[in-house]
Each structure stands twice: as structure tokens, then as C-alpha cells.
KOLGUVO-173495 format. One line per field, with one value per atom (N, C-alpha, C): residue number from 1; atom name; x, y, z negated. Coordinates in nm, 2 decimals. Layout:
num: c(NUM, ...)
atome: c(CA, ...)
east: c(X, ...)
north: c(Y, ...)
up: c(Z, ...)
//
This chain:
num: c(1, 1, 1, 2, 2, 2, 3, 3, 3, 4, 4, 4, 5, 5, 5, 6, 6, 6, 7, 7, 7, 8, 8, 8, 9, 9, 9, 10, 10, 10, 11, 11, 11, 12, 12, 12, 13, 13, 13, 14, 14, 14, 15, 15, 15, 16, 16, 16, 17, 17, 17, 18, 18, 18, 19, 19, 19, 20, 20, 20, 21, 21, 21, 22, 22, 22, 23, 23, 23, 24, 24, 24, 25, 25, 25, 26, 26, 26, 27, 27, 27, 28, 28, 28, 29, 29, 29, 30, 30, 30, 31, 31, 31, 32, 32, 32, 33, 33, 33, 34, 34, 34, 35, 35, 35, 36, 36, 36, 37, 37, 37, 38, 38, 38, 39, 39, 39, 40, 40, 40, 41, 41, 41, 42, 42, 42, 43, 43, 43, 44, 44, 44, 45, 45, 45, 46, 46, 46, 47, 47, 47, 48, 48, 48, 49, 49, 49, 50, 50, 50, 51, 51, 51, 52, 52, 52, 53, 53, 53, 54, 54, 54, 55, 55, 55, 56, 56, 56, 57, 57, 57, 58, 58, 58, 59, 59, 59, 60, 60, 60, 61, 61, 61, 62, 62, 62, 63, 63, 63, 64, 64, 64, 65, 65, 65, 66, 66, 66, 67, 67, 67, 68, 68, 68, 69, 69, 69, 70, 70, 70, 71, 71, 71, 72, 72, 72, 73, 73, 73, 74, 74, 74, 75, 75, 75, 76, 76, 76, 77, 77, 77, 78, 78, 78, 79, 79, 79, 80, 80, 80, 81, 81, 81, 82, 82, 82, 83, 83, 83, 84, 84, 84, 85, 85, 85, 86, 86, 86, 87, 87, 87, 88, 88, 88, 89, 89, 89, 90, 90, 90, 91, 91, 91, 92, 92, 92, 93, 93, 93, 94, 94, 94, 95, 95, 95, 96, 96, 96, 97, 97, 97, 98, 98, 98, 99, 99, 99, 100, 100, 100, 101, 101, 101, 102, 102, 102, 103, 103, 103, 104, 104, 104, 105, 105, 105, 106, 106, 106, 107, 107, 107, 108, 108, 108, 109, 109, 109, 110, 110, 110, 111, 111, 111, 112, 112, 112, 113, 113, 113, 114, 114, 114, 115, 115, 115, 116, 116, 116, 117, 117, 117, 118, 118, 118, 119, 119, 119, 120, 120, 120, 121, 121, 121, 122, 122, 122, 123, 123, 123, 124, 124, 124, 125, 125, 125, 126, 126, 126, 127, 127, 127, 128, 128, 128, 129, 129, 129, 130, 130, 130, 131, 131, 131, 132, 132, 132, 133, 133, 133, 134, 134, 134, 135, 135, 135, 136, 136, 136, 137, 137, 137, 138, 138, 138, 139, 139, 139, 140, 140, 140, 141, 141, 141, 142, 142, 142, 143, 143, 143, 144, 144, 144, 145, 145, 145, 146, 146, 146, 147, 147, 147, 148, 148, 148, 149, 149, 149)
atome: c(N, CA, C, N, CA, C, N, CA, C, N, CA, C, N, CA, C, N, CA, C, N, CA, C, N, CA, C, N, CA, C, N, CA, C, N, CA, C, N, CA, C, N, CA, C, N, CA, C, N, CA, C, N, CA, C, N, CA, C, N, CA, C, N, CA, C, N, CA, C, N, CA, C, N, CA, C, N, CA, C, N, CA, C, N, CA, C, N, CA, C, N, CA, C, N, CA, C, N, CA, C, N, CA, C, N, CA, C, N, CA, C, N, CA, C, N, CA, C, N, CA, C, N, CA, C, N, CA, C, N, CA, C, N, CA, C, N, CA, C, N, CA, C, N, CA, C, N, CA, C, N, CA, C, N, CA, C, N, CA, C, N, CA, C, N, CA, C, N, CA, C, N, CA, C, N, CA, C, N, CA, C, N, CA, C, N, CA, C, N, CA, C, N, CA, C, N, CA, C, N, CA, C, N, CA, C, N, CA, C, N, CA, C, N, CA, C, N, CA, C, N, CA, C, N, CA, C, N, CA, C, N, CA, C, N, CA, C, N, CA, C, N, CA, C, N, CA, C, N, CA, C, N, CA, C, N, CA, C, N, CA, C, N, CA, C, N, CA, C, N, CA, C, N, CA, C, N, CA, C, N, CA, C, N, CA, C, N, CA, C, N, CA, C, N, CA, C, N, CA, C, N, CA, C, N, CA, C, N, CA, C, N, CA, C, N, CA, C, N, CA, C, N, CA, C, N, CA, C, N, CA, C, N, CA, C, N, CA, C, N, CA, C, N, CA, C, N, CA, C, N, CA, C, N, CA, C, N, CA, C, N, CA, C, N, CA, C, N, CA, C, N, CA, C, N, CA, C, N, CA, C, N, CA, C, N, CA, C, N, CA, C, N, CA, C, N, CA, C, N, CA, C, N, CA, C, N, CA, C, N, CA, C, N, CA, C, N, CA, C, N, CA, C, N, CA, C, N, CA, C, N, CA, C, N, CA, C, N, CA, C, N, CA, C, N, CA, C, N, CA, C, N, CA, C, N, CA, C, N, CA, C, N, CA, C, N, CA, C, N, CA, C, N, CA, C, N, CA, C, N, CA, C, N, CA, C, N, CA, C, N, CA, C, N, CA, C, N, CA, C, N, CA, C, N, CA, C, N, CA, C, N, CA, C, N, CA, C, N, CA, C)
east: c(-18.66, -18.73, -18.80, -18.75, -18.76, -18.91, -18.97, -19.14, -19.21, -19.32, -19.44, -19.55, -19.54, -19.67, -19.72, -19.84, -19.88, -19.80, -19.80, -19.71, -19.56, -19.52, -19.34, -19.36, -19.44, -19.47, -19.49, -19.60, -19.64, -19.53, -19.46, -19.31, -19.21, -19.22, -19.09, -19.14, -19.26, -19.37, -19.31, -19.35, -19.32, -19.14, -19.08, -18.94, -18.92, -18.94, -18.93, -19.01, -19.12, -19.18, -19.12, -19.07, -19.03, -18.87, -18.81, -18.67, -18.62, -18.45, -18.39, -18.36, -18.29, -18.27, -18.22, -18.11, -18.04, -18.11, -18.17, -18.27, -18.38, -18.47, -18.57, -18.52, -18.40, -18.34, -18.32, -18.27, -18.23, -18.34, -18.45, -18.60, -18.65, -18.66, -18.74, -18.67, -18.53, -18.46, -18.50, -18.48, -18.46, -18.64, -18.72, -18.84, -18.86, -18.84, -18.81, -18.72, -18.65, -18.56, -18.62, -18.72, -18.79, -18.95, -18.95, -19.05, -19.19, -19.18, -19.30, -19.36, -19.45, -19.52, -19.54, -19.57, -19.58, -19.48, -19.38, -19.24, -19.27, -19.37, -19.40, -19.38, -19.48, -19.52, -19.39, -19.29, -19.17, -19.07, -19.05, -18.94, -18.98, -19.13, -19.16, -19.16, -19.14, -19.13, -18.99, -18.91, -18.77, -18.74, -18.87, -18.83, -18.76, -18.80, -18.75, -18.63, -18.57, -18.48, -18.29, -18.22, -18.12, -18.01, -18.05, -17.95, -17.88, -17.82, -17.75, -17.86, -17.87, -17.96, -18.12, -18.20, -18.29, -18.28, -18.20, -18.15, -18.15, -18.11, -18.09, -18.20, -18.30, -18.43, -18.52, -18.51, -18.60, -18.55, -18.40, -18.33, -18.42, -18.44, -18.50, -18.67, -18.72, -18.84, -18.80, -18.73, -18.71, -18.75, -18.74, -18.75, -18.93, -19.00, -19.13, -19.23, -19.25, -19.32, -19.47, -19.53, -19.70, -19.74, -19.88, -19.89, -19.85, -19.86, -19.83, -19.67, -19.55, -19.45, -19.38, -19.47, -19.45, -19.59, -19.63, -19.67, -19.57, -19.51, -19.40, -19.30, -19.25, -19.14, -19.17, -19.30, -19.34, -19.37, -19.37, -19.36, -19.27, -19.15, -19.02, -18.97, -19.03, -19.01, -19.02, -19.11, -19.13, -19.04, -18.97, -18.87, -18.80, -18.77, -18.70, -18.58, -18.51, -18.35, -18.36, -18.24, -18.17, -18.13, -18.10, -18.07, -18.15, -18.27, -18.37, -18.44, -18.46, -18.53, -18.45, -18.34, -18.23, -18.25, -18.24, -18.28, -18.41, -18.49, -18.64, -18.65, -18.60, -18.59, -18.51, -18.43, -18.33, -18.39, -18.48, -18.53, -18.68, -18.72, -18.84, -18.78, -18.66, -18.60, -18.56, -18.50, -18.45, -18.56, -18.71, -18.80, -18.88, -18.87, -18.91, -19.03, -19.09, -19.23, -19.29, -19.31, -19.41, -19.48, -19.57, -19.68, -19.59, -19.48, -19.40, -19.37, -19.39, -19.31, -19.37, -19.49, -19.54, -19.45, -19.42, -19.34, -19.24, -19.17, -19.02, -19.00, -19.08, -19.06, -19.09, -19.20, -19.17, -19.03, -18.93, -18.81, -18.74, -18.74, -18.66, -18.66, -18.79, -18.77, -18.73, -18.68, -18.62, -18.49, -18.45, -18.32, -18.21, -18.19, -18.06, -18.05, -17.96, -17.91, -17.89, -17.83, -17.77, -17.93, -18.03, -18.19, -18.22, -18.18, -18.25, -18.20, -18.08, -18.00, -18.06, -18.05, -18.11, -18.27, -18.32, -18.49, -18.46, -18.38, -18.36, -18.32, -18.20, -18.17, -18.26, -18.34, -18.47, -18.58, -18.59, -18.70, -18.63, -18.50, -18.46, -18.46, -18.45, -18.42, -18.56, -18.67, -18.82, -18.89, -18.86, -18.89, -18.85, -18.68, -18.62, -18.57, -18.64, -18.59, -18.51, -18.46, -18.35, -18.40, -18.47, -18.49, -18.41, -18.31, -18.19, -18.25, -18.23, -18.32, -18.40, -18.42, -18.51, -18.66, -18.70, -18.85, -18.95, -18.94, -19.08, -19.08, -18.94, -18.96, -19.05, -18.98, -19.02, -19.17, -19.21, -19.38, -19.47, -19.39, -19.50, -19.48, -19.38, -19.44, -19.47, -19.50, -19.59, -19.71, -19.74, -19.89, -19.95, -19.88, -19.92, -19.95, -19.86, -19.89, -19.95, -19.97, -20.05, -20.16, -20.22, -20.39, -20.36, -20.23, -20.22, -20.22, -20.32, -20.29, -20.22)
north: c(-1.56, -1.45, -1.37, -1.45, -1.37, -1.36, -1.46, -1.52, -1.39, -1.39, -1.28, -1.31, -1.50, -1.55, -1.55, -1.58, -1.56, -1.63, -1.76, -1.86, -1.81, -1.79, -1.71, -1.56, -1.49, -1.35, -1.42, -1.46, -1.52, -1.55, -1.65, -1.73, -1.62, -1.54, -1.43, -1.33, -1.31, -1.24, -1.33, -1.43, -1.53, -1.51, -1.52, -1.51, -1.37, -1.25, -1.16, -1.13, -1.18, -1.18, -1.30, -1.41, -1.50, -1.53, -1.45, -1.53, -1.41, -1.43, -1.37, -1.21, -1.13, -0.98, -1.02, -1.07, -1.06, -1.14, -1.24, -1.29, -1.20, -1.12, -1.03, -0.89, -0.85, -0.74, -0.78, -0.90, -0.92, -0.96, -1.02, -1.05, -0.95, -0.87, -0.70, -0.64, -0.60, -0.58, -0.67, -0.82, -0.87, -0.85, -0.81, -0.79, -0.65, -0.58, -0.45, -0.43, -0.51, -0.47, -0.58, -0.66, -0.72, -0.66, -0.55, -0.46, -0.52, -0.59, -0.65, -0.53, -0.49, -0.40, -0.46, -0.57, -0.59, -0.61, -0.55, -0.49, -0.36, -0.25, -0.13, -0.12, -0.17, -0.15, -0.18, -0.29, -0.32, -0.27, -0.15, -0.06, 0.08, 0.07, 0.22, 0.19, 0.10, 0.09, 0.15, 0.20, 0.22, 0.37, 0.44, 0.55, 0.66, 0.64, 0.75, 0.69, 0.57, 0.50, 0.56, 0.59, 0.64, 0.54, 0.43, 0.31, 0.33, 0.27, 0.26, 0.14, 0.04, -0.03, -0.01, 0.08, 0.14, 0.22, 0.30, 0.39, 0.31, 0.22, 0.12, 0.08, 0.03, -0.02, 0.09, 0.17, 0.33, 0.34, 0.32, 0.31, 0.24, 0.13, 0.01, 0.03, 0.13, 0.20, 0.26, 0.27, 0.31, 0.18, 0.05, -0.04, -0.08, -0.01, -0.08, 0.05, 0.02, 0.12, 0.08, 0.20, 0.22, 0.31, 0.34, 0.43, 0.43, 0.26, 0.24, 0.27, 0.23, 0.26, 0.40, 0.47, 0.62, 0.71, 0.64, 0.71, 0.67, 0.55, 0.50, 0.64, 0.67, 0.76, 0.88, 0.92, 1.04, 1.06, 0.96, 0.97, 0.96, 0.94, 0.94, 1.05, 1.17, 1.31, 1.37, 1.30, 1.37, 1.31, 1.24, 1.17, 1.26, 1.24, 1.33, 1.33, 1.22, 1.20, 1.24, 1.36, 1.40, 1.29, 1.15, 1.10, 1.05, 1.02, 0.96, 1.06, 1.18, 1.27, 1.31, 1.32, 1.33, 1.19, 1.11, 1.01, 0.99, 1.02, 1.00, 1.13, 1.22, 1.34, 1.29, 1.26, 1.22, 1.08, 0.99, 0.89, 0.90, 1.02, 1.09, 1.15, 1.22, 1.27, 1.16, 1.05, 0.96, 0.86, 0.87, 0.80, 0.89, 1.01, 1.09, 1.13, 1.13, 1.13, 1.25, 1.32, 1.43, 1.48, 1.37, 1.41, 1.46, 1.43, 1.49, 1.63, 1.69, 1.84, 1.95, 1.90, 1.98, 1.94, 1.83, 1.79, 1.80, 1.82, 1.88, 2.01, 2.12, 2.24, 2.28, 2.17, 2.20, 2.15, 2.07, 2.02, 2.12, 2.21, 2.36, 2.44, 2.42, 2.46, 2.37, 2.25, 2.18, 2.28, 2.27, 2.33, 2.27, 2.20, 2.14, 2.17, 2.28, 2.30, 2.18, 2.08, 1.98, 1.91, 1.91, 1.84, 1.96, 2.06, 2.13, 2.19, 2.14, 2.11, 1.99, 1.87, 1.75, 1.80, 1.85, 1.88, 1.95, 2.04, 2.14, 2.03, 1.97, 1.89, 1.80, 1.69, 1.63, 1.69, 1.81, 1.91, 1.94, 1.97, 2.01, 1.88, 1.75, 1.60, 1.57, 1.61, 1.61, 1.68, 1.85, 1.94, 1.99, 2.00, 2.04, 2.20, 2.25, 2.37, 2.40, 2.49, 2.52, 2.63, 2.65, 2.77, 2.78, 2.69, 2.69, 2.64, 2.73, 2.75, 2.82, 2.90, 3.00, 2.96, 2.94, 2.89, 2.96, 3.11, 3.15, 3.15, 3.15, 3.11, 2.97, 2.88, 2.74, 2.75, 2.80, 2.81, 2.88, 2.99, 3.06, 2.97, 2.92, 2.86, 2.72, 2.65, 2.54, 2.59, 2.71, 2.76, 2.79, 2.81, 2.81, 2.68, 2.59, 2.48, 2.34, 2.38, 2.29, 2.21, 2.30, 2.24, 2.21, 2.23, 2.23, 2.04, 2.01, 1.85, 1.81)
up: c(-9.65, -9.65, -9.52, -9.39, -9.27, -9.23, -9.30, -9.24, -9.33, -9.29, -9.35, -9.39, -9.38, -9.40, -9.56, -9.60, -9.75, -9.86, -9.79, -9.89, -9.88, -9.83, -9.85, -9.96, -9.92, -9.97, -10.14, -10.14, -10.27, -10.39, -10.28, -10.35, -10.37, -10.30, -10.35, -10.41, -10.43, -10.57, -10.68, -10.69, -10.84, -10.89, -10.79, -10.78, -10.86, -10.83, -10.87, -11.00, -11.02, -11.12, -11.26, -11.20, -11.33, -11.31, -11.21, -11.18, -11.28, -11.29, -11.38, -11.27, -11.35, -11.29, -11.16, -11.17, -11.04, -10.92, -10.97, -10.84, -10.83, -10.90, -10.91, -10.80, -10.83, -10.78, -10.63, -10.62, -10.47, -10.39, -10.45, -10.37, -10.34, -10.39, -10.40, -10.29, -10.24, -10.13, -10.03, -10.02, -9.94, -9.86, -9.95, -9.89, -9.81, -9.89, -9.85, -9.70, -9.68, -9.58, -9.46, -9.48, -9.40, -9.36, -9.41, -9.41, -9.51, -9.59, -9.66, -9.73, -9.71, -9.79, -9.94, -9.99, -10.11, -10.21, -10.14, -10.24, -10.27, -10.23, -10.30, -10.43, -10.47, -10.63, -10.71, -10.65, -10.74, -10.74, -10.60, -10.62, -10.66, -10.63, -10.72, -10.83, -10.91, -11.07, -11.13, -11.04, -11.10, -11.02, -10.96, -10.91, -10.99, -11.12, -11.17, -11.28, -11.22, -11.29, -11.23, -11.33, -11.27, -11.20, -11.23, -11.22, -11.02, -11.00, -10.83, -10.80, -10.85, -10.81, -10.74, -10.89, -10.84, -10.71, -10.68, -10.57, -10.45, -10.45, -10.37, -10.32, -10.42, -10.36, -10.31, -10.31, -10.30, -10.14, -10.12, -9.97, -9.87, -9.94, -9.82, -9.80, -9.88, -9.81, -9.70, -9.61, -9.50, -9.40, -9.46, -9.36, -9.35, -9.44, -9.48, -9.35, -9.30, -9.19, -9.23, -9.18, -9.20, -9.30, -9.32, -9.42, -9.57, -9.60, -9.74, -9.76, -9.66, -9.66, -9.67, -9.60, -9.60, -9.73, -9.79, -9.92, -10.03, -10.01, -10.12, -10.14, -10.01, -9.97, -10.03, -9.96, -10.02, -10.14, -10.27, -10.40, -10.44, -10.38, -10.46, -10.41, -10.36, -10.31, -10.47, -10.57, -10.69, -10.78, -10.77, -10.85, -10.94, -11.05, -11.14, -11.13, -11.05, -11.04, -10.87, -10.88, -10.78, -10.65, -10.69, -10.56, -10.51, -10.56, -10.49, -10.43, -10.47, -10.43, -10.27, -10.27, -10.15, -10.05, -10.09, -10.02, -9.95, -10.03, -9.96, -9.84, -9.87, -9.79, -9.66, -9.68, -9.55, -9.47, -9.54, -9.45, -9.41, -9.41, -9.39, -9.22, -9.22, -9.09, -8.99, -9.04, -8.98, -8.92, -9.01, -8.94, -8.82, -8.85, -8.74, -8.77, -8.93, -9.00, -8.95, -8.88, -8.83, -8.95, -9.01, -9.10, -9.25, -9.23, -9.34, -9.36, -9.24, -9.26, -9.35, -9.39, -9.50, -9.65, -9.66, -9.80, -9.78, -9.65, -9.62, -9.66, -9.61, -9.63, -9.80, -9.85, -9.95, -10.08, -10.00, -10.06, -10.02, -9.92, -9.92, -10.06, -10.17, -10.26, -10.41, -10.38, -10.49, -10.53, -10.69, -10.74, -10.69, -10.62, -10.57, -10.41, -10.40, -10.28, -10.20, -10.22, -10.12, -10.10, -10.19, -10.14, -10.02, -10.06, -9.96, -9.85, -9.84, -9.67, -9.62, -9.71, -9.63, -9.61, -9.67, -9.56, -9.47, -9.47, -9.34, -9.25, -9.22, -9.15, -9.08, -9.17, -9.17, -9.06, -9.09, -9.05, -8.88, -8.89, -8.76, -8.68, -8.74, -8.67, -8.60, -8.67, -8.68, -8.57, -8.57, -8.50, -8.38, -8.40, -8.30, -8.28, -8.42, -8.48, -8.59, -8.59, -8.69, -8.75, -8.85, -8.96, -9.08, -9.07, -9.20, -9.30, -9.42, -9.54, -9.55, -9.47, -9.45, -9.48, -9.62, -9.62, -9.59, -9.59, -9.51, -9.38, -9.32, -9.18, -9.15, -9.23, -9.23, -9.21, -9.35, -9.41, -9.27, -9.19, -9.09, -8.97, -8.97, -8.86, -8.86, -8.99, -8.98, -9.00, -9.07, -9.05, -8.92, -8.80, -8.69, -8.64, -8.62, -8.60, -8.64, -8.79, -8.84, -8.79, -8.76, -8.72, -8.56, -8.48, -8.36, -8.31, -8.25, -8.21, -8.09)
//
């Protein structure tokens, strides 16, 4: 799976769609780890699935760079499952996704404190600033910088 040529990707997709459950799950994870964006639709099918294997697939979005990977991570912030939301919040910080600042500020309003804390950590990683969990200060700071190039 190290190759990203069209034939290899098509073969991987065939395995996902026609293989047994374990083969399919393994191939989705391998594609994601190698940064192959064709894995994204198969990963996102499970964003609202509470299983450990679904969460692991979502975590592997970390490896898919570029706009499609970023958009998939952002969509995970709206998962109904805590584990997915916290992992996506964490990944945005680890990837230093500056364009995610507004989304991370929004995650400070998540009903779960652990997600709020992870959003704060990611914001601090990205900005170098620490307003803690003070949503008002983050929003005020962002409003002043939002359109600065």
C-alpha cells in the first residue's frame, strides 16, 4: 500500500468494498496512514459509530494532509460521539491547523469539559497564547486577528 498509483488505490478500494470486515477495516487504516485521500469517504461513514475501530479510523485522518483531510477532520468535530470530537480537536492542534482556530474556539462550548480543555490545548499549540477556557477572551482575540493577513 506504500504506492499511491491509481491501480494500487483501485485494488485497495476493491478490497474495502468486497473483502471481509477485517480486510476492509485494515485496508481503510492502511490507506489513511499512507495519506491516501480516497480513504476519507470510508472513514467518514463511521464518524457517528461508537466502536473503537471507527474511532481508530477517524484518528488516522491525521495522516491525510491537504484540504480534503482538513475538511474530514473538521466534519468530525460535529460527531455525536465524545471520543471522535476530542480526537479531532487534538489532531487540529498536532497538525498546527491555523485555519481551524474558529472551529477550536467553538469547541470551547462543547458540553464536555475534557473536549473544552483539549480545544484550549490545541489553541495554545497553534497560537502560542493561553486564555485558558475563557471563551469570551478567545472570541475577542480572534475577532481582532481574523482578517489580518
